[in-house]
N, C-alpha and C positions, 0 to 999 in steps of 0.2 A: 520435557519442556524445551521448545526452540526459542532462542533469543535472536531477534533480528534488529539491525541498525536501520533507522528511518530518519532521513534528513529533509530539511526544508530549504532548498537552494535559492528560492526566490527571495529569501531574507538577506542574501548577499553571499554568493559563493561562485567561484569559477569552476570550469571543468576540472582543472588540476586539483582544486580543493576536494571535489567530490571523488576523484580518482584516488587521492591519498587516503580518504576515509574508507573507501571500498577495499583498497588493498590492505590497509591496516586491519579492517574487520575480518577479511579473509585470513590473514596471517594469524589472528588471534582465535579463530575458530567460530566466529559468529555464523549463523545459518544463512543469512541473506543481507544484502544491501538494497534498501528500498528508498525511493525518493518521491516527494510530492510532485504533482504536475500542475504548477501555477506559473502565471506570467507577470504577477505583480506582487510586490512586497505587502506585508500586513504589519500594522503598528508603526511605532516610532523608530524605524531603522532606515538606513540610507538605501539599502537594496543593491548597492554597488558590488560587483560590476554590472549587475542587471541579470535578468532571467536567462536560464538555459533551457532548451527544449528537452523534455524528459527522454524521448525515445532516441534522439540524436545522441544525447549524453550516455544513455545506457548501451547503445550500440558500440560507442567508443570504449566504455568501461569493459564491455564484454570481451574485447580483444586484449585487454590488459590484466585480466584475471583468469583464474583456472577452475575454481571450485565453487565459489560463493554464488548463491542464487540472486537474481536481479529482478526488480519490478517496480511498479508504481502503486502508490497508495494516496490517491487514485487518479487515473486519467479521467478527464471530464468528457462525457459524450458530446458536449457542445464544441469541443476543440477540433474534432476530426470527423471526416466521413467514415462510415464503417468499412467500406472496401479498402481504402488506403490504410486504415488502422490495422486491418487484418494483415495486410502486406508488411507494414512496418514491424509489427510484433513478430510475425513469422520470420522475417529476415534477421532480427536481433536474436531470436531463438536459435537460428542456425549459426549466427556469428558467435554465440556463447557456448555452443556445444550442447544446447538443450537445457539452459539454466534460467529461463525467463518465466515470469508470472505476470498476469495482467489484472491489476485492480482497475475496475471501471465503475464510474458513478455518474450521477445526473448533472453534477456541477452545481455550485452555489454562490460563487464569489462574483457578484454583479460588476464590481468596479474593474476587475481585470478584463472583462468582456468589453466594457466601454473603452478602456485604455488601448485595446488592440483591435477594435473593430470586429469583435466576434458577436454574432447575434445571441441574445439571452432570452429564450422563450419563457413562458409561464412555467410554474412548477409542474403542472400536469403534463404539458407538452414536453418538458425535459425528461420526465419519467417515461412518457410514451416513446420518445426517441431512444432513451437508454434501452428499453425493452427490445425495440427493433434492432438496435446495434448489437445487443447480446445474441439475438437470433441469427443475425447475418454473420457476425465475426465467427461464432462457433461453427456454423454450417459451412462457411467458406473453408475453414480448416479441415473439416471432416468429410467434405465431398470427395469421392474417389477421384484419383488423378486423371482417369479417362472419362470423367463425366463433367457436366456443367451444372451451375447453380443458378436458380431463378427465385426471386422473392419480390412480392408486391405488398407494400405496406402503406400506411398513411403518410409516412415521412420519407421513406426510401424505397426505390425500386431497382432491382438488379435483374438483368435478362441475359441468360447464356454466358455467365461468367465462367472462365476456365478454373476459377478458384485456386489460383497459384500466386505465390509459392506456398508450399506446405511447410509448417513448422517442423523442427526436428523431433519434438516430443510427440509421440503418437496421440492423435486426437486433439492436439494443440496444447499450448501452455495452460496451467491451472488458472481459473478465473476466480478473482476475489471480489465479493460484493459486501458492502457494509453500510452502516448507518442506523439511525434511531427510529425510522418509520415503523409503526406498529403492524401494518398490514401488507402494503405492496412490497416493501423491502424484503421481508421474510419470504414472500411468495416468489420474488425474482431469484432470491438466493437458492431456494429449494429447487428451482427449475434449472438454473444455469451455473451456480457457483460450486467450486471445489472447497472454498473457504469462506466463512463469514467473519467479518471483523467489526468490532465496535470500538471506535476511538474515543479516548479521553472521557470515559464514563465511570462513575462509581461502580464498585463491584456488584451492588444490588441491581443497578440498571443493566449491567452486563448479563447477570443471571436471568433477569426477566426477558431480555431480548433473545438470549439463547433459547429460552423455552419457546418463544414465538417461532423461531426458526425450526426448532425440533418439531413443533406441531405442524408447521407448513410442510416439512419433509414427509411427515407421516400421512398428511392429507393427500400428498402427491403419490404416495406409495413408495417413497424413497427411505432407505435405512438412514436415520440420522447419524449413524456411526461413520457414514461415508463423507460427512462434512467435517472439515477442520474448523474449530472455533478459536478466534484470536482476539486480543485486545491491544490497543496502542496506548502507551503512557509516556509522559515527558520524563526523561532521565535527568537526575541530579544526584549523583552519588559522590561521597567523599569519605576519606578514611576517618575523619572526625567531624564534629559539628562546625568547626571553623572552615574547613574545606567545603562542606556543604553550603554554608552561607556564601562563601566566595563564588562558588560556581553558580548559585542561584542569582547572585547579583550581576554576574556577567551577562546572563540572559534576561535580566530585567524582571525577575520573579522573586517572590518572597519564599524563603526556605520552608516556613511552616505551611504555607498554602500548597507547595509542591509535595511536602510529606503527606498531606491529606489527599491530594488529587493526582499525584504522579508516582513514579518509582523513584523516590527520593529518600535521602538519609545516608546512614552508614551502610556498608555492604550487608550487614545482618538485617537492617531495616528494609532494604530493597528486597532481600530474599523473602522476608516476611510478607511484603506487599505482593510479590509474585505468587507466593503460596496461597494467598487469599483468592487470587484469580484462578489458580489451578484448581482449588477446591470448588469453585463455581463453574468449572468445566472448560477453562481456557487451556489450550494445548500449545499456544504460541503467543509470545509477547513481542510487539514492535516497540523498541526503545527509541523515542524521539530525541535525537541528539541535536540540540540547537546551537551549540558552540562547536563548529566543525574543526576549529584549530586546536582543540584540546584533546589530543590523541591519548594523553595519559588517562583521561576519563574512561576511554574504551579499555585501556589496559587494566585499570582497576576493576572494572566490571568483569572482564574476562577472567582475571586471576582470582577474584574474591567473591564473585557471585556465580558466574556461569559454571565454573568448575565444581560448585557445590550443588548444582541442580540435578535432580534425578534424570 
């Protein structure tokens, strides 16, 4: 079971805050540092000092870390054109020595699009654009260096692209697709993804969506064992109940609610929750860390949870 640290910088975090968490996670042996890709805060927080661009930030962190994997959960297809996105991710992959992964989704947060002048199409159009972006990005990475790439779709057209630069990882960074959609999401994952992620869902929902993705893989003639299945859970761990309550209060959540819906409680309780997802087929857990200043939280999980995982 891999444990990954997942942060939400739009809620209020500088580049230095994120770098500190990433370096601490690397030192402690977490598998990866992932961040959301949002431009506007959510809920009753100040959001100061303001949003940071995901790929600019990850490029900088790539040069200040050595082993930890880096990525987005997830970049929105509405934010970037597919050609420049392929270039950005390939460049950060090279800067990191081949440690990058790309989570890519259709986008959902209307308010941030309004706040920063980003078009927000209908849900169908967003998924159509996502599918074309997945096709373009993956093929730009895989086109031989002495060839050109051309694509004509409903939303994007590419003619005679040199398809450069190439990522350091052969075939390109792993692609992560996730979400609750019962039909199109599993189909896209089966076609394009190395990993399927279901965020913030009960274990029963995770198991049901996993089965849909497995079925979509089989219908495509793909071995489902080639897909990594992962879940994302809010982290709130404490050595005792008082510490759990304190950490829950800091992030504005109720400890009992987090115990039910997140990876929360004492280390043994967090281990038990992770085990339920492992039994349902999860191979990787993204621990959403909402208080980025609490590095002792990461140390507790590394020493009393991660070291006990198989």
